[in-house]
PyMOL commands that place a pseudoatom at each C-alpha (Angstrom):
pseudoatom trace, name=CA, resn=UNK, resi=1, chain=A, elem=C, hetatm=0, pos=[8.907, 155.560, 246.572]
pseudoatom trace, name=CA, resn=UNK, resi=2, chain=A, elem=C, hetatm=0, pos=[10.834, 154.577, 249.465]
pseudoatom trace, name=CA, resn=UNK, resi=3, chain=A, elem=C, hetatm=0, pos=[10.971, 158.225, 250.848]
pseudoatom trace, name=CA, resn=UNK, resi=4, chain=A, elem=C, hetatm=0, pos=[7.082, 158.350, 250.615]
pseudoatom trace, name=CA, resn=UNK, resi=5, chain=A, elem=C, hetatm=0, pos=[6.545, 155.328, 252.291]
pseudoatom trace, name=CA, resn=UNK, resi=6, chain=A, elem=C, hetatm=0, pos=[9.134, 156.019, 255.101]
pseudoatom trace, name=CA, resn=UNK, resi=7, chain=A, elem=C, hetatm=0, pos=[6.856, 159.660, 255.759]
pseudoatom trace, name=CA, resn=UNK, resi=8, chain=A, elem=C, hetatm=0, pos=[3.721, 157.583, 255.845]
pseudoatom trace, name=CA, resn=UNK, resi=9, chain=A, elem=C, hetatm=0, pos=[4.888, 155.338, 258.183]
pseudoatom trace, name=CA, resn=UNK, resi=10, chain=A, elem=C, hetatm=0, pos=[6.462, 157.634, 260.548]
pseudoatom trace, name=CA, resn=UNK, resi=11, chain=A, elem=C, hetatm=0, pos=[2.889, 159.864, 261.135]
pseudoatom trace, name=CA, resn=UNK, resi=12, chain=A, elem=C, hetatm=0, pos=[1.493, 156.363, 262.550]
pseudoatom trace, name=CA, resn=UNK, resi=13, chain=A, elem=C, hetatm=0, pos=[4.759, 155.418, 264.518]
pseudoatom trace, name=CA, resn=UNK, resi=14, chain=A, elem=C, hetatm=0, pos=[4.086, 151.652, 263.820]
pseudoatom trace, name=CA, resn=UNK, resi=15, chain=A, elem=C, hetatm=0, pos=[6.467, 148.648, 264.889]
pseudoatom trace, name=CA, resn=UNK, resi=16, chain=A, elem=C, hetatm=0, pos=[9.887, 148.246, 263.636]
pseudoatom trace, name=CA, resn=UNK, resi=17, chain=A, elem=C, hetatm=0, pos=[8.561, 144.803, 262.767]
pseudoatom trace, name=CA, resn=UNK, resi=18, chain=A, elem=C, hetatm=0, pos=[5.637, 145.903, 260.838]
pseudoatom trace, name=CA, resn=UNK, resi=19, chain=A, elem=C, hetatm=0, pos=[8.077, 148.466, 258.558]
pseudoatom trace, name=CA, resn=UNK, resi=20, chain=A, elem=C, hetatm=0, pos=[10.690, 145.465, 258.022]
pseudoatom trace, name=CA, resn=UNK, resi=21, chain=A, elem=C, hetatm=0, pos=[7.604, 143.207, 256.564]
pseudoatom trace, name=CA, resn=UNK, resi=22, chain=A, elem=C, hetatm=0, pos=[6.248, 146.128, 254.309]
pseudoatom trace, name=CA, resn=UNK, resi=23, chain=A, elem=C, hetatm=0, pos=[9.515, 146.748, 252.445]
pseudoatom trace, name=CA, resn=UNK, resi=24, chain=A, elem=C, hetatm=0, pos=[9.957, 142.697, 252.226]
pseudoatom trace, name=CA, resn=UNK, resi=25, chain=A, elem=C, hetatm=0, pos=[6.738, 142.706, 249.871]
pseudoatom trace, name=CA, resn=UNK, resi=26, chain=A, elem=C, hetatm=0, pos=[7.871, 145.661, 248.265]
pseudoatom trace, name=CA, resn=UNK, resi=27, chain=A, elem=C, hetatm=0, pos=[11.042, 144.466, 247.237]
pseudoatom trace, name=CA, resn=UNK, resi=28, chain=A, elem=C, hetatm=0, pos=[9.098, 140.912, 246.398]
pseudoatom trace, name=CA, resn=UNK, resi=29, chain=A, elem=C, hetatm=0, pos=[6.303, 142.867, 244.268]
pseudoatom trace, name=CA, resn=UNK, resi=30, chain=A, elem=C, hetatm=0, pos=[8.328, 144.916, 242.068]
pseudoatom trace, name=CA, resn=UNK, resi=31, chain=A, elem=C, hetatm=0, pos=[11.230, 142.530, 241.789]
pseudoatom trace, name=CA, resn=UNK, resi=32, chain=A, elem=C, hetatm=0, pos=[13.646, 144.679, 243.515]
pseudoatom trace, name=CA, resn=UNK, resi=33, chain=A, elem=C, hetatm=0, pos=[17.149, 143.502, 244.397]
pseudoatom trace, name=CA, resn=UNK, resi=34, chain=A, elem=C, hetatm=0, pos=[19.509, 144.428, 247.322]
pseudoatom trace, name=CA, resn=UNK, resi=35, chain=A, elem=C, hetatm=0, pos=[22.040, 147.314, 246.548]
pseudoatom trace, name=CA, resn=UNK, resi=36, chain=A, elem=C, hetatm=0, pos=[25.392, 146.914, 245.086]
pseudoatom trace, name=CA, resn=UNK, resi=37, chain=A, elem=C, hetatm=0, pos=[27.058, 145.689, 248.025]
pseudoatom trace, name=CA, resn=UNK, resi=38, chain=A, elem=C, hetatm=0, pos=[24.739, 142.715, 248.450]
pseudoatom trace, name=CA, resn=UNK, resi=39, chain=A, elem=C, hetatm=0, pos=[25.587, 139.641, 246.260]
pseudoatom trace, name=CA, resn=UNK, resi=40, chain=A, elem=C, hetatm=0, pos=[23.052, 138.669, 244.405]
pseudoatom trace, name=CA, resn=UNK, resi=41, chain=A, elem=C, hetatm=0, pos=[21.424, 135.292, 245.200]
pseudoatom trace, name=CA, resn=UNK, resi=42, chain=A, elem=C, hetatm=0, pos=[18.461, 133.812, 244.406]
pseudoatom trace, name=CA, resn=UNK, resi=43, chain=A, elem=C, hetatm=0, pos=[16.069, 132.581, 246.488]
pseudoatom trace, name=CA, resn=UNK, resi=44, chain=A, elem=C, hetatm=0, pos=[15.884, 128.322, 247.356]
pseudoatom trace, name=CA, resn=UNK, resi=45, chain=A, elem=C, hetatm=0, pos=[14.016, 127.260, 244.329]
pseudoatom trace, name=CA, resn=UNK, resi=46, chain=A, elem=C, hetatm=0, pos=[11.850, 124.325, 245.084]
pseudoatom trace, name=CA, resn=UNK, resi=47, chain=A, elem=C, hetatm=0, pos=[12.501, 120.662, 243.983]
pseudoatom trace, name=CA, resn=UNK, resi=48, chain=A, elem=C, hetatm=0, pos=[10.272, 118.916, 241.434]
pseudoatom trace, name=CA, resn=UNK, resi=49, chain=A, elem=C, hetatm=0, pos=[8.986, 116.640, 243.881]
pseudoatom trace, name=CA, resn=UNK, resi=50, chain=A, elem=C, hetatm=0, pos=[7.721, 120.115, 246.368]
pseudoatom trace, name=CA, resn=UNK, resi=51, chain=A, elem=C, hetatm=0, pos=[6.352, 121.531, 242.877]
pseudoatom trace, name=CA, resn=UNK, resi=52, chain=A, elem=C, hetatm=0, pos=[4.407, 118.962, 242.629]
pseudoatom trace, name=CA, resn=UNK, resi=53, chain=A, elem=C, hetatm=0, pos=[3.439, 118.155, 246.112]
pseudoatom trace, name=CA, resn=UNK, resi=54, chain=A, elem=C, hetatm=0, pos=[2.241, 122.084, 246.324]
pseudoatom trace, name=CA, resn=UNK, resi=55, chain=A, elem=C, hetatm=0, pos=[0.246, 122.027, 242.972]
pseudoatom trace, name=CA, resn=UNK, resi=56, chain=A, elem=C, hetatm=0, pos=[-1.596, 118.620, 244.386]
pseudoatom trace, name=CA, resn=UNK, resi=57, chain=A, elem=C, hetatm=0, pos=[-2.667, 120.720, 247.409]
pseudoatom trace, name=CA, resn=UNK, resi=58, chain=A, elem=C, hetatm=0, pos=[-3.976, 123.778, 245.166]
pseudoatom trace, name=CA, resn=UNK, resi=59, chain=A, elem=C, hetatm=0, pos=[-5.630, 120.727, 243.125]
pseudoatom trace, name=CA, resn=UNK, resi=60, chain=A, elem=C, hetatm=0, pos=[-7.150, 119.459, 246.208]
pseudoatom trace, name=CA, resn=UNK, resi=61, chain=A, elem=C, hetatm=0, pos=[-8.446, 122.622, 247.235]
pseudoatom trace, name=CA, resn=UNK, resi=62, chain=A, elem=C, hetatm=0, pos=[-11.066, 122.601, 244.505]
pseudoatom trace, name=CA, resn=UNK, resi=63, chain=A, elem=C, hetatm=0, pos=[-11.102, 126.102, 243.716]
pseudoatom trace, name=CA, resn=UNK, resi=64, chain=A, elem=C, hetatm=0, pos=[-10.691, 126.675, 239.686]
pseudoatom trace, name=CA, resn=UNK, resi=65, chain=A, elem=C, hetatm=0, pos=[-9.225, 130.345, 240.213]
pseudoatom trace, name=CA, resn=UNK, resi=66, chain=A, elem=C, hetatm=0, pos=[-6.366, 129.418, 242.257]
pseudoatom trace, name=CA, resn=UNK, resi=67, chain=A, elem=C, hetatm=0, pos=[-5.462, 126.575, 240.462]
pseudoatom trace, name=CA, resn=UNK, resi=68, chain=A, elem=C, hetatm=0, pos=[-5.823, 129.125, 236.857]
pseudoatom trace, name=CA, resn=UNK, resi=69, chain=A, elem=C, hetatm=0, pos=[-3.453, 131.799, 239.166]
pseudoatom trace, name=CA, resn=UNK, resi=70, chain=A, elem=C, hetatm=0, pos=[-0.736, 129.372, 240.120]
pseudoatom trace, name=CA, resn=UNK, resi=71, chain=A, elem=C, hetatm=0, pos=[-0.198, 128.156, 237.028]
pseudoatom trace, name=CA, resn=UNK, resi=72, chain=A, elem=C, hetatm=0, pos=[-0.364, 131.659, 235.360]
pseudoatom trace, name=CA, resn=UNK, resi=73, chain=A, elem=C, hetatm=0, pos=[2.539, 132.649, 237.981]
pseudoatom trace, name=CA, resn=UNK, resi=74, chain=A, elem=C, hetatm=0, pos=[4.534, 129.158, 236.643]
pseudoatom trace, name=CA, resn=UNK, resi=75, chain=A, elem=C, hetatm=0, pos=[4.123, 128.888, 233.177]
pseudoatom trace, name=CA, resn=UNK, resi=76, chain=A, elem=C, hetatm=0, pos=[4.744, 132.976, 232.506]
pseudoatom trace, name=CA, resn=UNK, resi=77, chain=A, elem=C, hetatm=0, pos=[7.103, 134.246, 235.218]
pseudoatom trace, name=CA, resn=UNK, resi=78, chain=A, elem=C, hetatm=0, pos=[4.387, 137.207, 235.783]
pseudoatom trace, name=CA, resn=UNK, resi=79, chain=A, elem=C, hetatm=0, pos=[5.155, 139.246, 238.727]
pseudoatom trace, name=CA, resn=UNK, resi=80, chain=A, elem=C, hetatm=0, pos=[2.885, 139.908, 241.266]
pseudoatom trace, name=CA, resn=UNK, resi=81, chain=A, elem=C, hetatm=0, pos=[2.040, 143.486, 240.069]
pseudoatom trace, name=CA, resn=UNK, resi=82, chain=A, elem=C, hetatm=0, pos=[1.658, 142.793, 236.757]
pseudoatom trace, name=CA, resn=UNK, resi=83, chain=A, elem=C, hetatm=0, pos=[-0.660, 139.683, 237.689]
pseudoatom trace, name=CA, resn=UNK, resi=84, chain=A, elem=C, hetatm=0, pos=[-3.383, 142.113, 239.593]
pseudoatom trace, name=CA, resn=UNK, resi=85, chain=A, elem=C, hetatm=0, pos=[-3.648, 144.179, 236.827]
pseudoatom trace, name=CA, resn=UNK, resi=86, chain=A, elem=C, hetatm=0, pos=[-4.199, 141.162, 234.388]
pseudoatom trace, name=CA, resn=UNK, resi=87, chain=A, elem=C, hetatm=0, pos=[-7.825, 141.855, 232.033]
pseudoatom trace, name=CA, resn=UNK, resi=88, chain=A, elem=C, hetatm=0, pos=[-9.495, 139.518, 230.533]
pseudoatom trace, name=CA, resn=UNK, resi=89, chain=A, elem=C, hetatm=0, pos=[-9.027, 141.069, 227.045]
pseudoatom trace, name=CA, resn=UNK, resi=90, chain=A, elem=C, hetatm=0, pos=[-5.327, 140.953, 227.664]
pseudoatom trace, name=CA, resn=UNK, resi=91, chain=A, elem=C, hetatm=0, pos=[-5.185, 137.426, 226.927]
pseudoatom trace, name=CA, resn=UNK, resi=92, chain=A, elem=C, hetatm=0, pos=[-4.363, 136.116, 223.439]
pseudoatom trace, name=CA, resn=UNK, resi=93, chain=A, elem=C, hetatm=0, pos=[-5.881, 132.472, 223.108]
pseudoatom trace, name=CA, resn=UNK, resi=94, chain=A, elem=C, hetatm=0, pos=[-5.170, 131.724, 219.565]
pseudoatom trace, name=CA, resn=UNK, resi=95, chain=A, elem=C, hetatm=0, pos=[-1.621, 133.233, 220.276]
pseudoatom trace, name=CA, resn=UNK, resi=96, chain=A, elem=C, hetatm=0, pos=[-1.093, 131.930, 223.441]
pseudoatom trace, name=CA, resn=UNK, resi=97, chain=A, elem=C, hetatm=0, pos=[0.509, 134.816, 224.665]
pseudoatom trace, name=CA, resn=UNK, resi=98, chain=A, elem=C, hetatm=0, pos=[-0.595, 137.583, 227.317]
pseudoatom trace, name=CA, resn=UNK, resi=99, chain=A, elem=C, hetatm=0, pos=[0.054, 140.938, 227.019]
pseudoatom trace, name=CA, resn=UNK, resi=100, chain=A, elem=C, hetatm=0, pos=[1.626, 143.334, 229.764]
pseudoatom trace, name=CA, resn=UNK, resi=101, chain=A, elem=C, hetatm=0, pos=[0.351, 146.531, 229.981]
pseudoatom trace, name=CA, resn=UNK, resi=102, chain=A, elem=C, hetatm=0, pos=[2.790, 148.173, 232.723]
pseudoatom trace, name=CA, resn=UNK, resi=103, chain=A, elem=C, hetatm=0, pos=[5.345, 150.262, 231.513]
pseudoatom trace, name=CA, resn=UNK, resi=104, chain=A, elem=C, hetatm=0, pos=[6.843, 148.684, 228.266]
pseudoatom trace, name=CA, resn=UNK, resi=105, chain=A, elem=C, hetatm=0, pos=[4.371, 146.737, 227.130]
pseudoatom trace, name=CA, resn=UNK, resi=106, chain=A, elem=C, hetatm=0, pos=[5.918, 143.301, 226.756]
pseudoatom trace, name=CA, resn=UNK, resi=107, chain=A, elem=C, hetatm=0, pos=[4.375, 139.575, 226.311]
pseudoatom trace, name=CA, resn=UNK, resi=108, chain=A, elem=C, hetatm=0, pos=[4.526, 136.610, 228.068]
pseudoatom trace, name=CA, resn=UNK, resi=109, chain=A, elem=C, hetatm=0, pos=[3.822, 133.011, 226.906]
pseudoatom trace, name=CA, resn=UNK, resi=110, chain=A, elem=C, hetatm=0, pos=[1.855, 129.941, 228.567]
pseudoatom trace, name=CA, resn=UNK, resi=111, chain=A, elem=C, hetatm=0, pos=[1.775, 126.526, 227.178]
pseudoatom trace, name=CA, resn=UNK, resi=112, chain=A, elem=C, hetatm=0, pos=[-0.258, 124.796, 224.630]
pseudoatom trace, name=CA, resn=UNK, resi=113, chain=A, elem=C, hetatm=0, pos=[-1.484, 122.413, 228.009]
pseudoatom trace, name=CA, resn=UNK, resi=114, chain=A, elem=C, hetatm=0, pos=[-3.190, 125.268, 229.559]
pseudoatom trace, name=CA, resn=UNK, resi=115, chain=A, elem=C, hetatm=0, pos=[-4.739, 126.839, 226.740]
pseudoatom trace, name=CA, resn=UNK, resi=116, chain=A, elem=C, hetatm=0, pos=[-8.464, 124.968, 227.381]
pseudoatom trace, name=CA, resn=UNK, resi=117, chain=A, elem=C, hetatm=0, pos=[-8.162, 125.181, 231.012]
pseudoatom trace, name=CA, resn=UNK, resi=118, chain=A, elem=C, hetatm=0, pos=[-7.731, 129.489, 230.789]
pseudoatom trace, name=CA, resn=UNK, resi=119, chain=A, elem=C, hetatm=0, pos=[-10.050, 129.350, 228.096]
pseudoatom trace, name=CA, resn=UNK, resi=120, chain=A, elem=C, hetatm=0, pos=[-12.563, 128.099, 230.083]
pseudoatom trace, name=CA, resn=UNK, resi=121, chain=A, elem=C, hetatm=0, pos=[-11.706, 130.533, 232.863]
pseudoatom trace, name=CA, resn=UNK, resi=122, chain=A, elem=C, hetatm=0, pos=[-12.069, 133.252, 231.441]
pseudoatom trace, name=CA, resn=UNK, resi=123, chain=A, elem=C, hetatm=0, pos=[-15.546, 132.265, 229.545]
pseudoatom trace, name=CA, resn=UNK, resi=124, chain=A, elem=C, hetatm=0, pos=[-17.085, 131.668, 233.261]
pseudoatom trace, name=CA, resn=UNK, resi=125, chain=A, elem=C, hetatm=0, pos=[-15.534, 135.123, 234.306]
pseudoatom trace, name=CA, resn=UNK, resi=126, chain=A, elem=C, hetatm=0, pos=[-16.846, 136.565, 231.049]
pseudoatom trace, name=CA, resn=UNK, resi=127, chain=A, elem=C, hetatm=0, pos=[-20.519, 135.127, 232.097]
pseudoatom trace, name=CA, resn=UNK, resi=128, chain=A, elem=C, hetatm=0, pos=[-20.157, 136.692, 235.445]
pseudoatom trace, name=CA, resn=UNK, resi=129, chain=A, elem=C, hetatm=0, pos=[-19.144, 140.178, 233.772]
pseudoatom trace, name=CA, resn=UNK, resi=130, chain=A, elem=C, hetatm=0, pos=[-15.539, 140.367, 235.386]
pseudoatom trace, name=CA, resn=UNK, resi=131, chain=A, elem=C, hetatm=0, pos=[-13.217, 143.079, 233.629]
pseudoatom trace, name=CA, resn=UNK, resi=132, chain=A, elem=C, hetatm=0, pos=[-9.729, 141.680, 235.408]
pseudoatom trace, name=CA, resn=UNK, resi=133, chain=A, elem=C, hetatm=0, pos=[-8.776, 137.899, 235.025]
pseudoatom trace, name=CA, resn=UNK, resi=134, chain=A, elem=C, hetatm=0, pos=[-8.609, 137.785, 238.593]
pseudoatom trace, name=CA, resn=UNK, resi=135, chain=A, elem=C, hetatm=0, pos=[-11.790, 139.266, 241.189]
pseudoatom trace, name=CA, resn=UNK, resi=136, chain=A, elem=C, hetatm=0, pos=[-13.524, 139.103, 243.820]
pseudoatom trace, name=CA, resn=UNK, resi=137, chain=A, elem=C, hetatm=0, pos=[-16.993, 138.556, 244.533]
pseudoatom trace, name=CA, resn=UNK, resi=138, chain=A, elem=C, hetatm=0, pos=[-17.578, 142.053, 244.945]
pseudoatom trace, name=CA, resn=UNK, resi=139, chain=A, elem=C, hetatm=0, pos=[-15.842, 142.832, 241.373]
pseudoatom trace, name=CA, resn=UNK, resi=140, chain=A, elem=C, hetatm=0, pos=[-12.820, 144.372, 242.857]
pseudoatom trace, name=CA, resn=UNK, resi=141, chain=A, elem=C, hetatm=0, pos=[-9.483, 142.993, 241.515]
pseudoatom trace, name=CA, resn=UNK, resi=142, chain=A, elem=C, hetatm=0, pos=[-7.234, 140.900, 243.448]
pseudoatom trace, name=CA, resn=UNK, resi=143, chain=A, elem=C, hetatm=0, pos=[-4.848, 142.471, 245.470]
pseudoatom trace, name=CA, resn=UNK, resi=144, chain=A, elem=C, hetatm=0, pos=[-0.984, 141.563, 245.963]
pseudoatom trace, name=CA, resn=UNK, resi=145, chain=A, elem=C, hetatm=0, pos=[-1.249, 140.837, 249.522]
pseudoatom trace, name=CA, resn=UNK, resi=146, chain=A, elem=C, hetatm=0, pos=[-4.445, 138.451, 248.598]
pseudoatom trace, name=CA, resn=UNK, resi=147, chain=A, elem=C, hetatm=0, pos=[-2.592, 136.305, 246.504]
pseudoatom trace, name=CA, resn=UNK, resi=148, chain=A, elem=C, hetatm=0, pos=[0.269, 136.220, 248.991]
pseudoatom trace, name=CA, resn=UNK, resi=149, chain=A, elem=C, hetatm=0, pos=[-2.399, 134.932, 251.006]
pseudoatom trace, name=CA, resn=UNK, resi=150, chain=A, elem=C, hetatm=0, pos=[-3.823, 132.118, 248.651]
pseudoatom trace, name=CA, resn=UNK, resi=151, chain=A, elem=C, hetatm=0, pos=[0.455, 131.347, 248.038]
pseudoatom trace, name=CA, resn=UNK, resi=152, chain=A, elem=C, hetatm=0, pos=[0.899, 131.209, 251.572]
pseudoatom trace, name=CA, resn=UNK, resi=153, chain=A, elem=C, hetatm=0, pos=[-2.250, 129.169, 252.160]
pseudoatom trace, name=CA, resn=UNK, resi=154, chain=A, elem=C, hetatm=0, pos=[-1.180, 126.346, 250.102]
pseudoatom trace, name=CA, resn=UNK, resi=155, chain=A, elem=C, hetatm=0, pos=[2.208, 125.726, 251.464]
pseudoatom trace, name=CA, resn=UNK, resi=156, chain=A, elem=C, hetatm=0, pos=[0.965, 125.507, 254.866]
pseudoatom trace, name=CA, resn=UNK, resi=157, chain=A, elem=C, hetatm=0, pos=[-1.258, 122.857, 253.579]
pseudoatom trace, name=CA, resn=UNK, resi=158, chain=A, elem=C, hetatm=0, pos=[1.338, 120.804, 251.092]
pseudoatom trace, name=CA, resn=UNK, resi=159, chain=A, elem=C, hetatm=0, pos=[3.706, 120.898, 254.557]
pseudoatom trace, name=CA, resn=UNK, resi=160, chain=A, elem=C, hetatm=0, pos=[6.604, 122.303, 252.597]
pseudoatom trace, name=CA, resn=UNK, resi=161, chain=A, elem=C, hetatm=0, pos=[8.772, 124.490, 255.103]
pseudoatom trace, name=CA, resn=UNK, resi=162, chain=A, elem=C, hetatm=0, pos=[10.510, 126.434, 252.381]
pseudoatom trace, name=CA, resn=UNK, resi=163, chain=A, elem=C, hetatm=0, pos=[9.118, 129.471, 252.446]
pseudoatom trace, name=CA, resn=UNK, resi=164, chain=A, elem=C, hetatm=0, pos=[6.797, 130.140, 248.989]
pseudoatom trace, name=CA, resn=UNK, resi=165, chain=A, elem=C, hetatm=0, pos=[6.360, 133.549, 247.459]
pseudoatom trace, name=CA, resn=UNK, resi=166, chain=A, elem=C, hetatm=0, pos=[4.993, 134.230, 244.196]
pseudoatom trace, name=CA, resn=UNK, resi=167, chain=A, elem=C, hetatm=0, pos=[8.202, 135.843, 242.792]
pseudoatom trace, name=CA, resn=UNK, resi=168, chain=A, elem=C, hetatm=0, pos=[9.697, 132.250, 243.634]
pseudoatom trace, name=CA, resn=UNK, resi=169, chain=A, elem=C, hetatm=0, pos=[7.540, 130.533, 241.038]
pseudoatom trace, name=CA, resn=UNK, resi=170, chain=A, elem=C, hetatm=0, pos=[9.061, 133.455, 238.744]
pseudoatom trace, name=CA, resn=UNK, resi=171, chain=A, elem=C, hetatm=0, pos=[12.695, 132.170, 239.355]
pseudoatom trace, name=CA, resn=UNK, resi=172, chain=A, elem=C, hetatm=0, pos=[11.518, 128.851, 238.824]
pseudoatom trace, name=CA, resn=UNK, resi=173, chain=A, elem=C, hetatm=0, pos=[10.142, 129.191, 235.810]
pseudoatom trace, name=CA, resn=UNK, resi=174, chain=A, elem=C, hetatm=0, pos=[13.360, 131.535, 234.560]
pseudoatom trace, name=CA, resn=UNK, resi=175, chain=A, elem=C, hetatm=0, pos=[15.883, 128.822, 235.898]
pseudoatom trace, name=CA, resn=UNK, resi=176, chain=A, elem=C, hetatm=0, pos=[13.981, 125.950, 234.111]
pseudoatom trace, name=CA, resn=UNK, resi=177, chain=A, elem=C, hetatm=0, pos=[14.100, 127.779, 230.642]
pseudoatom trace, name=CA, resn=UNK, resi=178, chain=A, elem=C, hetatm=0, pos=[17.678, 128.646, 231.279]
pseudoatom trace, name=CA, resn=UNK, resi=179, chain=A, elem=C, hetatm=0, pos=[18.401, 124.596, 232.129]
pseudoatom trace, name=CA, resn=UNK, resi=180, chain=A, elem=C, hetatm=0, pos=[16.640, 124.048, 228.911]
pseudoatom trace, name=CA, resn=UNK, resi=181, chain=A, elem=C, hetatm=0, pos=[19.535, 126.070, 227.029]
pseudoatom trace, name=CA, resn=UNK, resi=182, chain=A, elem=C, hetatm=0, pos=[17.410, 128.876, 226.005]
pseudoatom trace, name=CA, resn=UNK, resi=183, chain=A, elem=C, hetatm=0, pos=[19.676, 131.819, 225.964]
pseudoatom trace, name=CA, resn=UNK, resi=184, chain=A, elem=C, hetatm=0, pos=[19.206, 135.196, 228.319]
pseudoatom trace, name=CA, resn=UNK, resi=185, chain=A, elem=C, hetatm=0, pos=[18.326, 137.209, 225.969]
pseudoatom trace, name=CA, resn=UNK, resi=186, chain=A, elem=C, hetatm=0, pos=[15.306, 134.957, 224.744]
pseudoatom trace, name=CA, resn=UNK, resi=187, chain=A, elem=C, hetatm=0, pos=[14.496, 135.086, 228.398]
pseudoatom trace, name=CA, resn=UNK, resi=188, chain=A, elem=C, hetatm=0, pos=[14.772, 138.540, 228.647]
pseudoatom trace, name=CA, resn=UNK, resi=189, chain=A, elem=C, hetatm=0, pos=[11.775, 138.910, 226.094]
pseudoatom trace, name=CA, resn=UNK, resi=190, chain=A, elem=C, hetatm=0, pos=[9.306, 137.172, 228.875]
pseudoatom trace, name=CA, resn=UNK, resi=191, chain=A, elem=C, hetatm=0, pos=[10.805, 138.429, 231.808]
pseudoatom trace, name=CA, resn=UNK, resi=192, chain=A, elem=C, hetatm=0, pos=[10.910, 142.042, 231.038]
pseudoatom trace, name=CA, resn=UNK, resi=193, chain=A, elem=C, hetatm=0, pos=[14.496, 142.277, 232.811]
pseudoatom trace, name=CA, resn=UNK, resi=194, chain=A, elem=C, hetatm=0, pos=[17.130, 143.937, 230.305]
pseudoatom trace, name=CA, resn=UNK, resi=195, chain=A, elem=C, hetatm=0, pos=[20.917, 143.618, 231.207]
pseudoatom trace, name=CA, resn=UNK, resi=196, chain=A, elem=C, hetatm=0, pos=[22.554, 146.798, 229.616]
pseudoatom trace, name=CA, resn=UNK, resi=197, chain=A, elem=C, hetatm=0, pos=[25.179, 143.980, 228.216]
pseudoatom trace, name=CA, resn=UNK, resi=198, chain=A, elem=C, hetatm=0, pos=[22.675, 142.767, 225.691]
pseudoatom trace, name=CA, resn=UNK, resi=199, chain=A, elem=C, hetatm=0, pos=[20.551, 145.596, 224.462]
pseudoatom trace, name=CA, resn=UNK, resi=200, chain=A, elem=C, hetatm=0, pos=[22.037, 145.830, 221.138]
pseudoatom trace, name=CA, resn=UNK, resi=201, chain=A, elem=C, hetatm=0, pos=[21.096, 142.031, 220.983]
pseudoatom trace, name=CA, resn=UNK, resi=202, chain=A, elem=C, hetatm=0, pos=[17.314, 142.413, 222.937]
pseudoatom trace, name=CA, resn=UNK, resi=203, chain=A, elem=C, hetatm=0, pos=[16.486, 145.177, 220.570]
pseudoatom trace, name=CA, resn=UNK, resi=204, chain=A, elem=C, hetatm=0, pos=[15.938, 143.356, 217.501]
pseudoatom trace, name=CA, resn=UNK, resi=205, chain=A, elem=C, hetatm=0, pos=[14.259, 139.994, 219.488]
pseudoatom trace, name=CA, resn=UNK, resi=206, chain=A, elem=C, hetatm=0, pos=[10.896, 139.919, 219.263]
pseudoatom trace, name=CA, resn=UNK, resi=207, chain=A, elem=C, hetatm=0, pos=[8.796, 137.272, 220.842]
pseudoatom trace, name=CA, resn=UNK, resi=208, chain=A, elem=C, hetatm=0, pos=[8.335, 135.220, 218.088]
pseudoatom trace, name=CA, resn=UNK, resi=209, chain=A, elem=C, hetatm=0, pos=[12.006, 134.254, 218.341]
pseudoatom trace, name=CA, resn=UNK, resi=210, chain=A, elem=C, hetatm=0, pos=[11.515, 132.384, 222.151]
pseudoatom trace, name=CA, resn=UNK, resi=211, chain=A, elem=C, hetatm=0, pos=[7.503, 131.208, 221.027]
pseudoatom trace, name=CA, resn=UNK, resi=212, chain=A, elem=C, hetatm=0, pos=[8.779, 127.298, 219.513]
pseudoatom trace, name=CA, resn=UNK, resi=213, chain=A, elem=C, hetatm=0, pos=[11.740, 126.914, 222.155]
pseudoatom trace, name=CA, resn=UNK, resi=214, chain=A, elem=C, hetatm=0, pos=[9.097, 127.761, 224.647]
pseudoatom trace, name=CA, resn=UNK, resi=215, chain=A, elem=C, hetatm=0, pos=[6.497, 126.081, 223.921]
pseudoatom trace, name=CA, resn=UNK, resi=216, chain=A, elem=C, hetatm=0, pos=[8.901, 123.157, 223.576]
pseudoatom trace, name=CA, resn=UNK, resi=217, chain=A, elem=C, hetatm=0, pos=[10.568, 123.553, 227.101]
pseudoatom trace, name=CA, resn=UNK, resi=218, chain=A, elem=C, hetatm=0, pos=[7.685, 123.981, 229.015]
pseudoatom trace, name=CA, resn=UNK, resi=219, chain=A, elem=C, hetatm=0, pos=[6.337, 120.106, 227.076]
pseudoatom trace, name=CA, resn=UNK, resi=220, chain=A, elem=C, hetatm=0, pos=[8.616, 118.480, 229.895]
pseudoatom trace, name=CA, resn=UNK, resi=221, chain=A, elem=C, hetatm=0, pos=[7.728, 120.732, 232.801]
pseudoatom trace, name=CA, resn=UNK, resi=222, chain=A, elem=C, hetatm=0, pos=[6.925, 119.232, 235.780]
pseudoatom trace, name=CA, resn=UNK, resi=223, chain=A, elem=C, hetatm=0, pos=[3.299, 120.498, 236.193]
pseudoatom trace, name=CA, resn=UNK, resi=224, chain=A, elem=C, hetatm=0, pos=[0.923, 120.686, 233.306]
for i in range(1, 224): cmd.bond("trace and resi %d" % i, "trace and resi %d" % (i + 1))
show_as sticks, trace
zoom trace
């Protein structure tokens, strides 16, 4: 994939800083890490106060779509590339889960406190004849760049100096679930990460094995 991108960019003779930015976005969207020589390091997470401050900026924007989008990033740990491909019928409001149909199908969960809000949003989207969960006024699905711009917009409005991007919210959730005592093998069910050392345990687990722990943990999440 990287070689194909390089060939395309070489034809355009772009500025080196532009190329660097392109690969940075790709790493973020695909949740990629650096090579083996690099130390695995989490981005700087937001404190609870910063997270509330950020959410307040989104809430005060009076944009229902942006509120739902942010909550999905925070509550599910979904990747940017997965989020843009979600369709309305991928959401199971009764079981409070969403199916990710990218690669090997998996489920992500959302808390009970979010169910009514998400249900209302989906009803509006259906009335507007939408297919995807997030669509523009022209009926085209959101792009990863569009989502990054939305996240950046509220970072500025909130006055937070830390770098905030969609992948940060994924790390925020997974770190929170770990702090609540949920073991890695169960977190992998919703994150989509597969640790080779735990595959034997992982294959015997299903989404039901984490549901109750997840819902209990999310009752104390800073954003409701």
